[in-house]
N, CA, C and O atoms as a CHARMM CRD file, in Angstrom:
* protein
*
  344
    1    1 UNK  N      0.84100  -1.16600   0.00000 PROA 1      0.00000
    2    1 UNK  CA     0.00000   0.00000   0.00000 PROA 1      0.00000
    3    1 UNK  C      0.89000   1.23400   0.00000 PROA 1      0.00000
    4    1 UNK  O      1.18800   1.78500   1.06000 PROA 1      0.00000
    5    2 UNK  N      1.31000   1.66400  -1.16100 PROA 2      0.00000
    6    2 UNK  CA     2.18700   2.82500  -1.23000 PROA 2      0.00000
    7    2 UNK  C      1.48400   4.12600  -0.85900 PROA 2      0.00000
    8    2 UNK  O      0.37100   4.40300  -1.30600 PROA 2      0.00000
    9    3 UNK  N      2.15200   4.89900  -0.04500 PROA 3      0.00000
   10    3 UNK  CA     1.72800   6.25800   0.25200 PROA 3      0.00000
   11    3 UNK  C      2.05600   7.09400  -0.96500 PROA 3      0.00000
   12    3 UNK  O      3.20900   7.12900  -1.39300 PROA 3      0.00000
   13    4 UNK  N      1.06300   7.77400  -1.53800 PROA 4      0.00000
   14    4 UNK  CA     1.33000   8.55000  -2.74700 PROA 4      0.00000
   15    4 UNK  C      1.30400  10.05100  -2.50900 PROA 4      0.00000
   16    4 UNK  O      1.78000  10.81400  -3.35000 PROA 4      0.00000
   17    5 UNK  N      0.75100  10.49500  -1.36800 PROA 5      0.00000
   18    5 UNK  CA     0.75400  11.92500  -1.09100 PROA 5      0.00000
   19    5 UNK  C      0.42100  12.19700   0.36900 PROA 5      0.00000
   20    5 UNK  O     -0.36100  11.48000   0.99300 PROA 5      0.00000
   21    6 UNK  N      1.03500  13.24800   0.89600 PROA 6      0.00000
   22    6 UNK  CA     0.66700  13.81000   2.19000 PROA 6      0.00000
   23    6 UNK  C      0.04100  15.16400   1.89900 PROA 6      0.00000
   24    6 UNK  O      0.65000  16.00900   1.24300 PROA 6      0.00000
   25    7 UNK  N     -1.16900  15.36700   2.38400 PROA 7      0.00000
   26    7 UNK  CA    -1.89700  16.61100   2.13600 PROA 7      0.00000
   27    7 UNK  C     -2.08600  17.32700   3.46700 PROA 7      0.00000
   28    7 UNK  O     -2.19400  16.69700   4.51900 PROA 7      0.00000
   29    8 UNK  N     -2.12300  18.64200   3.40100 PROA 8      0.00000
   30    8 UNK  CA    -2.40200  19.46000   4.58100 PROA 8      0.00000
   31    8 UNK  C     -1.36600  19.20700   5.67300 PROA 8      0.00000
   32    8 UNK  O     -1.70500  18.87600   6.81000 PROA 8      0.00000
   33    9 UNK  N     -0.09700  19.37000   5.30200 PROA 9      0.00000
   34    9 UNK  CA     1.03800  19.17900   6.20300 PROA 9      0.00000
   35    9 UNK  C      1.07000  17.78900   6.83300 PROA 9      0.00000
   36    9 UNK  O      1.48900  17.61400   7.97700 PROA 9      0.00000
   37   10 UNK  N      0.61700  16.81100   6.05900 PROA 10     0.00000
   38   10 UNK  CA     0.70300  15.42400   6.50300 PROA 10     0.00000
   39   10 UNK  C     -0.46900  14.91800   7.31800 PROA 10     0.00000
   40   10 UNK  O     -0.47700  13.75600   7.72200 PROA 10     0.00000
   41   11 UNK  N     -1.46400  15.76500   7.57100 PROA 11     0.00000
   42   11 UNK  CA    -2.60400  15.30300   8.37000 PROA 11     0.00000
   43   11 UNK  C     -3.52600  14.38800   7.56800 PROA 11     0.00000
   44   11 UNK  O     -4.29900  13.62400   8.14600 PROA 11     0.00000
   45   12 UNK  N     -3.44600  14.46100   6.23900 PROA 12     0.00000
   46   12 UNK  CA    -4.22900  13.59900   5.35200 PROA 12     0.00000
   47   12 UNK  C     -3.24400  12.78200   4.52900 PROA 12     0.00000
   48   12 UNK  O     -2.37000  13.33900   3.86500 PROA 12     0.00000
   49   13 UNK  N     -3.38500  11.46300   4.57300 PROA 13     0.00000
   50   13 UNK  CA    -2.49000  10.57100   3.82800 PROA 13     0.00000
   51   13 UNK  C     -3.28500   9.85900   2.74000 PROA 13     0.00000
   52   13 UNK  O     -4.40000   9.38900   2.96900 PROA 13     0.00000
   53   14 UNK  N     -2.68400   9.79000   1.54400 PROA 14     0.00000
   54   14 UNK  CA    -3.36100   9.18300   0.39800 PROA 14     0.00000
   55   14 UNK  C     -2.57400   7.95600  -0.04800 PROA 14     0.00000
   56   14 UNK  O     -1.35300   8.01100  -0.20100 PROA 14     0.00000
   57   15 UNK  N     -3.28800   6.84400  -0.25700 PROA 15     0.00000
   58   15 UNK  CA    -2.67300   5.57300  -0.62400 PROA 15     0.00000
   59   15 UNK  C     -3.35200   4.97300  -1.85800 PROA 15     0.00000
   60   15 UNK  O     -4.51400   5.25400  -2.15100 PROA 15     0.00000
   61   16 UNK  N     -2.59200   4.14000  -2.57000 PROA 16     0.00000
   62   16 UNK  CA    -3.13300   3.27000  -3.61600 PROA 16     0.00000
   63   16 UNK  C     -2.77500   1.83600  -3.23500 PROA 16     0.00000
   64   16 UNK  O     -1.70100   1.58100  -2.68900 PROA 16     0.00000
   65   17 UNK  N     -3.67600   0.90900  -3.52300 PROA 17     0.00000
   66   17 UNK  CA    -3.44200  -0.51000  -3.24800 PROA 17     0.00000
   67   17 UNK  C     -3.23300  -1.24900  -4.56800 PROA 17     0.00000
   68   17 UNK  O     -3.95800  -1.02600  -5.53700 PROA 17     0.00000
   69   18 UNK  N     -2.24400  -2.12000  -4.59200 PROA 18     0.00000
   70   18 UNK  CA    -1.87700  -2.81800  -5.81800 PROA 18     0.00000
   71   18 UNK  C     -2.95200  -3.78100  -6.30600 PROA 18     0.00000
   72   18 UNK  O     -3.16900  -3.88400  -7.51300 PROA 18     0.00000
   73   19 UNK  N     -3.62200  -4.47800  -5.42000 PROA 19     0.00000
   74   19 UNK  CA    -4.55800  -5.51900  -5.83800 PROA 19     0.00000
   75   19 UNK  C     -6.01500  -5.09200  -5.75200 PROA 19     0.00000
   76   19 UNK  O     -6.90700  -5.93900  -5.70300 PROA 19     0.00000
   77   20 UNK  N     -6.26100  -3.80500  -5.73200 PROA 20     0.00000
   78   20 UNK  CA    -7.64200  -3.32900  -5.66100 PROA 20     0.00000
   79   20 UNK  C     -8.38100  -3.62000  -6.95000 PROA 20     0.00000
   80   20 UNK  O     -7.78200  -3.72800  -8.02000 PROA 20     0.00000
   81   21 UNK  N     -9.67800  -3.74400  -6.83300 PROA 21     0.00000
   82   21 UNK  CA   -10.53100  -3.96700  -7.98500 PROA 21     0.00000
   83   21 UNK  C    -11.62300  -2.90400  -7.97400 PROA 21     0.00000
   84   21 UNK  O    -11.69100  -2.07700  -7.06500 PROA 21     0.00000
   85   22 UNK  N    -12.45200  -2.93600  -8.96600 PROA 22     0.00000
   86   22 UNK  CA   -13.52000  -1.94800  -9.05900 PROA 22     0.00000
   87   22 UNK  C    -13.05200  -0.69400  -9.76300 PROA 22     0.00000
   88   22 UNK  O    -12.05800  -0.70200 -10.49000 PROA 22     0.00000
   89   23 UNK  N    -13.77100   0.36800  -9.54000 PROA 23     0.00000
   90   23 UNK  CA   -13.42900   1.62800 -10.20200 PROA 23     0.00000
   91   23 UNK  C    -12.11400   2.16700  -9.63700 PROA 23     0.00000
   92   23 UNK  O    -11.79300   1.90900  -8.47700 PROA 23     0.00000
   93   24 UNK  N    -11.35200   2.91100 -10.43800 PROA 24     0.00000
   94   24 UNK  CA   -10.12000   3.52200  -9.91700 PROA 24     0.00000
   95   24 UNK  C    -10.43900   4.40800  -8.70800 PROA 24     0.00000
   96   24 UNK  O    -11.33600   5.25100  -8.75800 PROA 24     0.00000
   97   25 UNK  N     -9.69100   4.20100  -7.62900 PROA 25     0.00000
   98   25 UNK  CA    -9.96300   4.94400  -6.41000 PROA 25     0.00000
   99   25 UNK  C     -8.71300   5.05600  -5.55100 PROA 25     0.00000
  100   25 UNK  O     -7.73000   4.34300  -5.74900 PROA 25     0.00000
  101   26 UNK  N     -8.77900   5.97000  -4.59300 PROA 26     0.00000
  102   26 UNK  CA    -7.70000   6.15400  -3.62500 PROA 26     0.00000
  103   26 UNK  C     -8.24300   5.85300  -2.23800 PROA 26     0.00000
  104   26 UNK  O     -9.45100   5.89100  -2.00600 PROA 26     0.00000
  105   27 UNK  N     -7.34000   5.55700  -1.33000 PROA 27     0.00000
  106   27 UNK  CA    -7.67100   5.36800   0.07400 PROA 27     0.00000
  107   27 UNK  C     -7.08200   6.54900   0.82800 PROA 27     0.00000
  108   27 UNK  O     -5.90700   6.87700   0.66800 PROA 27     0.00000
  109   28 UNK  N     -7.90400   7.18000   1.64500 PROA 28     0.00000
  110   28 UNK  CA    -7.49000   8.37500   2.36800 PROA 28     0.00000
  111   28 UNK  C     -7.57000   8.08800   3.86200 PROA 28     0.00000
  112   28 UNK  O     -8.59000   7.61400   4.36100 PROA 28     0.00000
  113   29 UNK  N     -6.49800   8.37500   4.55600 PROA 29     0.00000
  114   29 UNK  CA    -6.49600   8.24200   6.01400 PROA 29     0.00000
  115   29 UNK  C     -6.44300   9.63500   6.62100 PROA 29     0.00000
  116   29 UNK  O     -5.56500  10.43800   6.30400 PROA 29     0.00000
  117   30 UNK  N     -7.39000   9.90100   7.48900 PROA 30     0.00000
  118   30 UNK  CA    -7.43300  11.17200   8.20400 PROA 30     0.00000
  119   30 UNK  C     -7.75300  10.86100   9.65700 PROA 30     0.00000
  120   30 UNK  O     -8.79000  10.27400   9.96600 PROA 30     0.00000
  121   31 UNK  N     -6.85600  11.25900  10.53700 PROA 31     0.00000
  122   31 UNK  CA    -6.96600  10.90900  11.95400 PROA 31     0.00000
  123   31 UNK  C     -7.08100   9.39700  12.08900 PROA 31     0.00000
  124   31 UNK  O     -6.19000   8.68400  11.62700 PROA 31     0.00000
  125   32 UNK  N     -8.11800   8.89300  12.69000 PROA 32     0.00000
  126   32 UNK  CA    -8.24300   7.45300  12.89700 PROA 32     0.00000
  127   32 UNK  C     -9.15900   6.77500  11.89500 PROA 32     0.00000
  128   32 UNK  O     -9.45000   5.58800  12.04100 PROA 32     0.00000
  129   33 UNK  N     -9.61700   7.48700  10.89200 PROA 33     0.00000
  130   33 UNK  CA   -10.56400   6.90200   9.94700 PROA 33     0.00000
  131   33 UNK  C     -9.99800   6.72800   8.55300 PROA 33     0.00000
  132   33 UNK  O     -8.98500   7.32600   8.18800 PROA 33     0.00000
  133   34 UNK  N    -10.68200   5.89000   7.78300 PROA 34     0.00000
  134   34 UNK  CA   -10.34100   5.63400   6.38900 PROA 34     0.00000
  135   34 UNK  C    -11.51700   6.00900   5.50700 PROA 34     0.00000
  136   34 UNK  O    -12.67400   5.82800   5.88800 PROA 34     0.00000
  137   35 UNK  N    -11.22100   6.52400   4.34200 PROA 35     0.00000
  138   35 UNK  CA   -12.24300   6.83800   3.35300 PROA 35     0.00000
  139   35 UNK  C    -11.71800   6.41000   1.99500 PROA 35     0.00000
  140   35 UNK  O    -10.52100   6.50800   1.72500 PROA 35     0.00000
  141   36 UNK  N    -12.61400   5.93600   1.14200 PROA 36     0.00000
  142   36 UNK  CA   -12.26200   5.53400  -0.21300 PROA 36     0.00000
  143   36 UNK  C    -12.95600   6.49600  -1.17000 PROA 36     0.00000
  144   36 UNK  O    -14.16600   6.70300  -1.08500 PROA 36     0.00000
  145   37 UNK  N    -12.17500   7.08900  -2.09200 PROA 37     0.00000
  146   37 UNK  CA   -12.68300   8.11800  -2.99400 PROA 37     0.00000
  147   37 UNK  C    -12.45100   7.69300  -4.44600 PROA 37     0.00000
  148   37 UNK  O    -11.33700   7.32800  -4.82100 PROA 37     0.00000
  149   38 UNK  N    -13.50700   7.74200  -5.25400 PROA 38     0.00000
  150   38 UNK  CA   -13.38500   7.45200  -6.68500 PROA 38     0.00000
  151   38 UNK  C    -12.57800   8.55400  -7.36200 PROA 38     0.00000
  152   38 UNK  O    -12.81100   9.73900  -7.12200 PROA 38     0.00000
  153   39 UNK  N    -11.64000   8.16500  -8.19700 PROA 39     0.00000
  154   39 UNK  CA   -10.81600   9.14900  -8.89400 PROA 39     0.00000
  155   39 UNK  C    -11.61500   9.87200  -9.96800 PROA 39     0.00000
  156   39 UNK  O    -11.42400  11.07100 -10.17200 PROA 39     0.00000
  157   40 UNK  N    -12.49800   9.17300 -10.65100 PROA 40     0.00000
  158   40 UNK  CA   -13.20200   9.74900 -11.79700 PROA 40     0.00000
  159   40 UNK  C    -14.08900  10.93700 -11.44400 PROA 40     0.00000
  160   40 UNK  O    -14.15000  11.91400 -12.19000 PROA 40     0.00000
  161   41 UNK  N    -14.77800  10.85300 -10.30000 PROA 41     0.00000
  162   41 UNK  CA   -15.71600  11.92600  -9.97300 PROA 41     0.00000
  163   41 UNK  C    -15.65100  12.40400  -8.52500 PROA 41     0.00000
  164   41 UNK  O    -16.42700  13.27100  -8.12500 PROA 41     0.00000
  165   42 UNK  N    -14.73600  11.84800  -7.74200 PROA 42     0.00000
  166   42 UNK  CA   -14.59100  12.27100  -6.35700 PROA 42     0.00000
  167   42 UNK  C    -15.67700  11.76500  -5.42600 PROA 42     0.00000
  168   42 UNK  O    -15.79300  12.24400  -4.29800 PROA 42     0.00000
  169   43 UNK  N    -16.47200  10.81000  -5.87500 PROA 43     0.00000
  170   43 UNK  CA   -17.52100  10.30300  -4.99400 PROA 43     0.00000
  171   43 UNK  C    -16.89600   9.47400  -3.87100 PROA 43     0.00000
  172   43 UNK  O    -15.86900   8.82000  -4.05400 PROA 43     0.00000
  173   44 UNK  N    -17.53900   9.52000  -2.71700 PROA 44     0.00000
  174   44 UNK  CA   -17.08600   8.74400  -1.56500 PROA 44     0.00000
  175   44 UNK  C    -17.67100   7.33600  -1.70600 PROA 44     0.00000
  176   44 UNK  O    -18.88900   7.15600  -1.71600 PROA 44     0.00000
  177   45 UNK  N    -16.78200   6.33900  -1.81500 PROA 45     0.00000
  178   45 UNK  CA   -17.20100   4.95400  -1.98900 PROA 45     0.00000
  179   45 UNK  C    -17.35500   4.24000  -0.65400 PROA 45     0.00000
  180   45 UNK  O    -18.14400   3.30200  -0.53200 PROA 45     0.00000
  181   46 UNK  N    -16.61000   4.68000   0.33400 PROA 46     0.00000
  182   46 UNK  CA   -16.69000   4.10000   1.67200 PROA 46     0.00000
  183   46 UNK  C    -16.09100   5.10200   2.64800 PROA 46     0.00000
  184   46 UNK  O    -15.25600   5.92400   2.27100 PROA 46     0.00000
  185   47 UNK  N    -16.51500   5.03200   3.88600 PROA 47     0.00000
  186   47 UNK  CA   -15.99400   5.94000   4.89600 PROA 47     0.00000
  187   47 UNK  C    -16.86000   7.17400   5.04000 PROA 47     0.00000
  188   47 UNK  O    -17.91900   7.29100   4.42400 PROA 47     0.00000
  189   48 UNK  N    -16.38600   8.09000   5.86800 PROA 48     0.00000
  190   48 UNK  CA   -17.22300   9.24400   6.17700 PROA 48     0.00000
  191   48 UNK  C    -16.43300  10.54600   6.31500 PROA 48     0.00000
  192   48 UNK  O    -16.70900  11.34500   7.21000 PROA 48     0.00000
  193   49 UNK  N    -15.48200  10.75600   5.46300 PROA 49     0.00000
  194   49 UNK  CA   -14.71600  12.00000   5.47800 PROA 49     0.00000
  195   49 UNK  C    -15.67000  13.17600   5.28400 PROA 49     0.00000
  196   49 UNK  O    -16.46000  13.18300   4.34100 PROA 49     0.00000
  197   50 UNK  N    -15.60300  14.16100   6.16300 PROA 50     0.00000
  198   50 UNK  CA   -16.53000  15.30300   6.12000 PROA 50     0.00000
  199   50 UNK  C    -15.79000  16.62200   6.28200 PROA 50     0.00000
  200   50 UNK  O    -14.60300  16.66500   6.60800 PROA 50     0.00000
  201   51 UNK  N    -16.53300  17.69400   6.04400 PROA 51     0.00000
  202   51 UNK  CA   -16.03800  19.03100   6.32200 PROA 51     0.00000
  203   51 UNK  C    -14.84700  19.43600   5.47400 PROA 51     0.00000
  204   51 UNK  O    -14.72600  19.05400   4.31000 PROA 51     0.00000
  205   52 UNK  N    -13.96700  20.22300   6.09000 PROA 52     0.00000
  206   52 UNK  CA   -12.79800  20.75500   5.39100 PROA 52     0.00000
  207   52 UNK  C    -11.89300  19.65600   4.84000 PROA 52     0.00000
  208   52 UNK  O    -11.44300  19.77500   3.70000 PROA 52     0.00000
  209   53 UNK  N    -11.60000  18.57900   5.60300 PROA 53     0.00000
  210   53 UNK  CA   -10.75800  17.51800   5.03300 PROA 53     0.00000
  211   53 UNK  C    -11.36400  16.93300   3.75200 PROA 53     0.00000
  212   53 UNK  O    -10.64100  16.65400   2.79600 PROA 53     0.00000
  213   54 UNK  N    -12.66800  16.75100   3.73200 PROA 54     0.00000
  214   54 UNK  CA   -13.32300  16.22400   2.52800 PROA 54     0.00000
  215   54 UNK  C    -13.15200  17.18300   1.35900 PROA 54     0.00000
  216   54 UNK  O    -12.79000  16.76200   0.26100 PROA 54     0.00000
  217   55 UNK  N    -13.40800  18.45900   1.58400 PROA 55     0.00000
  218   55 UNK  CA   -13.25800  19.44900   0.50800 PROA 55     0.00000
  219   55 UNK  C    -11.81200  19.50500   0.01300 PROA 55     0.00000
  220   55 UNK  O    -11.56300  19.64300  -1.18400 PROA 55     0.00000
  221   56 UNK  N    -10.87600  19.39900   0.93300 PROA 56     0.00000
  222   56 UNK  CA    -9.45200  19.42300   0.57400 PROA 56     0.00000
  223   56 UNK  C     -9.10000  18.23700  -0.31600 PROA 56     0.00000
  224   56 UNK  O     -8.44800  18.40100  -1.34700 PROA 56     0.00000
  225   57 UNK  N     -9.53100  17.04600   0.08200 PROA 57     0.00000
  226   57 UNK  CA    -9.23800  15.83600  -0.69600 PROA 57     0.00000
  227   57 UNK  C     -9.91100  15.90000  -2.06200 PROA 57     0.00000
  228   57 UNK  O     -9.27900  15.58300  -3.06900 PROA 57     0.00000
  229   58 UNK  N    -11.16800  16.30000  -2.11800 PROA 58     0.00000
  230   58 UNK  CA   -11.87900  16.33300  -3.39800 PROA 58     0.00000
  231   58 UNK  C    -11.27200  17.35200  -4.35100 PROA 58     0.00000
  232   58 UNK  O    -11.20500  17.10600  -5.55600 PROA 58     0.00000
  233   59 UNK  N    -10.83000  18.48800  -3.83200 PROA 59     0.00000
  234   59 UNK  CA   -10.15500  19.48200  -4.68100 PROA 59     0.00000
  235   59 UNK  C     -8.82500  18.92800  -5.19200 PROA 59     0.00000
  236   59 UNK  O     -8.46300  19.15200  -6.34700 PROA 59     0.00000
  237   60 UNK  N     -8.09700  18.20600  -4.33700 PROA 60     0.00000
  238   60 UNK  CA    -6.82500  17.60500  -4.74600 PROA 60     0.00000
  239   60 UNK  C     -7.05900  16.55400  -5.82700 PROA 60     0.00000
  240   60 UNK  O     -6.32200  16.50400  -6.81200 PROA 60     0.00000
  241   61 UNK  N     -8.08200  15.71300  -5.65000 PROA 61     0.00000
  242   61 UNK  CA    -8.39400  14.69300  -6.65800 PROA 61     0.00000
  243   61 UNK  C     -8.73200  15.35800  -7.98500 PROA 61     0.00000
  244   61 UNK  O     -8.29600  14.89600  -9.03900 PROA 61     0.00000
  245   62 UNK  N     -9.49700  16.42800  -7.94300 PROA 62     0.00000
  246   62 UNK  CA    -9.85600  17.12500  -9.18500 PROA 62     0.00000
  247   62 UNK  C     -8.62000  17.67200  -9.89500 PROA 62     0.00000
  248   62 UNK  O     -8.50000  17.55600 -11.11500 PROA 62     0.00000
  249   63 UNK  N     -7.70300  18.26900  -9.13200 PROA 63     0.00000
  250   63 UNK  CA    -6.47800  18.83800  -9.72400 PROA 63     0.00000
  251   63 UNK  C     -5.54000  17.76300 -10.25800 PROA 63     0.00000
  252   63 UNK  O     -4.82500  17.99200 -11.23400 PROA 63     0.00000
  253   64 UNK  N     -5.53700  16.60100  -9.62800 PROA 64     0.00000
  254   64 UNK  CA    -4.56700  15.54400  -9.95200 PROA 64     0.00000
  255   64 UNK  C     -5.19100  14.34200 -10.65000 PROA 64     0.00000
  256   64 UNK  O     -4.55800  13.29000 -10.74000 PROA 64     0.00000
  257   65 UNK  N     -6.40600  14.47300 -11.13800 PROA 65     0.00000
  258   65 UNK  CA    -7.15100  13.33500 -11.69900 PROA 65     0.00000
  259   65 UNK  C     -6.34100  12.57300 -12.75700 PROA 65     0.00000
  260   65 UNK  O     -6.24200  11.34800 -12.69000 PROA 65     0.00000
  261   66 UNK  N     -5.76800  13.27900 -13.71800 PROA 66     0.00000
  262   66 UNK  CA    -5.02100  12.59800 -14.78800 PROA 66     0.00000
  263   66 UNK  C     -3.82500  11.83300 -14.23900 PROA 66     0.00000
  264   66 UNK  O     -3.57000  10.70000 -14.64800 PROA 66     0.00000
  265   67 UNK  N     -3.09900  12.43900 -13.32300 PROA 67     0.00000
  266   67 UNK  CA    -1.92600  11.79500 -12.72600 PROA 67     0.00000
  267   67 UNK  C     -2.36100  10.58900 -11.88700 PROA 67     0.00000
  268   67 UNK  O     -1.69500   9.55400 -11.89300 PROA 67     0.00000
  269   68 UNK  N     -3.46900  10.72500 -11.17300 PROA 68     0.00000
  270   68 UNK  CA    -3.97500   9.61600 -10.36200 PROA 68     0.00000
  271   68 UNK  C     -4.38800   8.42500 -11.21800 PROA 68     0.00000
  272   68 UNK  O     -4.15000   7.27600 -10.84700 PROA 68     0.00000
  273   69 UNK  N     -5.00300   8.69800 -12.35700 PROA 69     0.00000
  274   69 UNK  CA    -5.41200   7.60300 -13.24600 PROA 69     0.00000
  275   69 UNK  C     -4.20200   6.87100 -13.81000 PROA 69     0.00000
  276   69 UNK  O     -4.22900   5.64900 -13.95300 PROA 69     0.00000
  277   70 UNK  N     -3.14500   7.60400 -14.13200 PROA 70     0.00000
  278   70 UNK  CA    -1.90000   6.97000 -14.59200 PROA 70     0.00000
  279   70 UNK  C     -1.29900   6.13200 -13.46800 PROA 70     0.00000
  280   70 UNK  O     -0.85400   5.00700 -13.69700 PROA 70     0.00000
  281   71 UNK  N     -1.28600   6.67700 -12.26000 PROA 71     0.00000
  282   71 UNK  CA    -0.74500   5.94500 -11.11000 PROA 71     0.00000
  283   71 UNK  C     -1.55600   4.67300 -10.84600 PROA 71     0.00000
  284   71 UNK  O     -0.98900   3.62200 -10.54500 PROA 71     0.00000
  285   72 UNK  N     -2.87800   4.77100 -10.96100 PROA 72     0.00000
  286   72 UNK  CA    -3.74800   3.59800 -10.77600 PROA 72     0.00000
  287   72 UNK  C     -3.36500   2.50300 -11.77800 PROA 72     0.00000
  288   72 UNK  O     -3.23500   1.33400 -11.41600 PROA 72     0.00000
  289   73 UNK  N     -3.19000   2.89800 -13.02900 PROA 73     0.00000
  290   73 UNK  CA    -2.84700   1.91600 -14.06900 PROA 73     0.00000
  291   73 UNK  C     -1.46800   1.31800 -13.82100 PROA 73     0.00000
  292   73 UNK  O     -1.27000   0.12200 -14.03400 PROA 73     0.00000
  293   74 UNK  N     -0.51700   2.12600 -13.37800 PROA 74     0.00000
  294   74 UNK  CA     0.81100   1.60100 -13.05500 PROA 74     0.00000
  295   74 UNK  C      0.72200   0.54700 -11.95400 PROA 74     0.00000
  296   74 UNK  O      1.37500  -0.49400 -12.03100 PROA 74     0.00000
  297   75 UNK  N     -0.08300   0.81900 -10.93600 PROA 75     0.00000
  298   75 UNK  CA    -0.25500  -0.14200  -9.85300 PROA 75     0.00000
  299   75 UNK  C     -0.89300  -1.43200 -10.37000 PROA 75     0.00000
  300   75 UNK  O     -0.47400  -2.52500  -9.98800 PROA 75     0.00000
  301   76 UNK  N     -1.89100  -1.31500 -11.22700 PROA 76     0.00000
  302   76 UNK  CA    -2.58100  -2.49100 -11.77000 PROA 76     0.00000
  303   76 UNK  C     -1.63400  -3.35800 -12.59800 PROA 76     0.00000
  304   76 UNK  O     -1.83900  -4.56600 -12.71500 PROA 76     0.00000
  305   77 UNK  N     -0.60200  -2.74400 -13.17100 PROA 77     0.00000
  306   77 UNK  CA     0.36300  -3.48200 -13.98700 PROA 77     0.00000
  307   77 UNK  C      1.58400  -3.92500 -13.18400 PROA 77     0.00000
  308   77 UNK  O      2.55700  -4.42000 -13.75300 PROA 77     0.00000
  309   78 UNK  N      1.53500  -3.74900 -11.86900 PROA 78     0.00000
  310   78 UNK  CA     2.61200  -4.21700 -11.00700 PROA 78     0.00000
  311   78 UNK  C      3.69900  -3.21100 -10.72500 PROA 78     0.00000
  312   78 UNK  O      4.68900  -3.54700 -10.07500 PROA 78     0.00000
  313   79 UNK  N      3.54600  -1.99000 -11.19100 PROA 79     0.00000
  314   79 UNK  CA     4.54700  -0.95800 -10.94500 PROA 79     0.00000
  315   79 UNK  C      4.26700  -0.18100  -9.67200 PROA 79     0.00000
  316   79 UNK  O      3.32100  -0.47100  -8.93900 PROA 79     0.00000
  317   80 UNK  N      5.09500   0.79700  -9.43200 PROA 80     0.00000
  318   80 UNK  CA     4.91300   1.68600  -8.28300 PROA 80     0.00000
  319   80 UNK  C      4.42100   3.03000  -8.79900 PROA 80     0.00000
  320   80 UNK  O      4.95700   3.54000  -9.78300 PROA 80     0.00000
  321   81 UNK  N      3.42100   3.61000  -8.16300 PROA 81     0.00000
  322   81 UNK  CA     2.84400   4.84800  -8.68200 PROA 81     0.00000
  323   81 UNK  C      3.71000   6.07900  -8.47200 PROA 81     0.00000
  324   81 UNK  O      3.49800   7.09500  -9.13300 PROA 81     0.00000
  325   82 UNK  N      4.66900   6.01300  -7.57900 PROA 82     0.00000
  326   82 UNK  CA     5.46700   7.18800  -7.27600 PROA 82     0.00000
  327   82 UNK  C      4.70900   8.14100  -6.36200 PROA 82     0.00000
  328   82 UNK  O      3.57400   7.87300  -5.96700 PROA 82     0.00000
  329   83 UNK  N      5.34900   9.24800  -6.03400 PROA 83     0.00000
  330   83 UNK  CA     4.75200  10.24300  -5.14800 PROA 83     0.00000
  331   83 UNK  C      4.09700  11.33200  -6.00600 PROA 83     0.00000
  332   83 UNK  O      4.65600  11.76500  -7.01400 PROA 83     0.00000
  333   84 UNK  N      2.92700  11.75600  -5.59700 PROA 84     0.00000
  334   84 UNK  CA     2.19600  12.79700  -6.32400 PROA 84     0.00000
  335   84 UNK  C      2.17000  14.03800  -5.45000 PROA 84     0.00000
  336   84 UNK  O      1.74500  13.98400  -4.29600 PROA 84     0.00000
  337   85 UNK  N      2.61900  15.14300  -5.99200 PROA 85     0.00000
  338   85 UNK  CA     2.67300  16.38500  -5.21000 PROA 85     0.00000
  339   85 UNK  C      1.28400  16.84800  -4.79900 PROA 85     0.00000
  340   85 UNK  O      0.28200  16.60200  -5.47100 PROA 85     0.00000
  341   86 UNK  N      1.27800  17.52300  -3.67100 PROA 86     0.00000
  342   86 UNK  CA     0.04200  18.08900  -3.15500 PROA 86     0.00000
  343   86 UNK  C     -0.45100  19.13300  -4.11000 PROA 86     0.00000
  344   86 UNK  O     -1.49100  19.74700  -3.87100 PROA 86     0.00000
């Protein structure tokens, strides 16, 4: 589960999983909770990220959508997605 980005001075961590299935998505850890966010439209697939952290993550996904989709495909092919800037 590679860490691909630290957002908001590291309080939000973004991960991709190599063996994930379904729609392209990221896993977001904020405090003690986990949330799964679809890359294509920013919809919340699981978890309950709310408020400012949610808006921050969704804005980041929108800005980095193309890079995230490439990283997702790299992971699906057995590669490492690398780090994505905030």
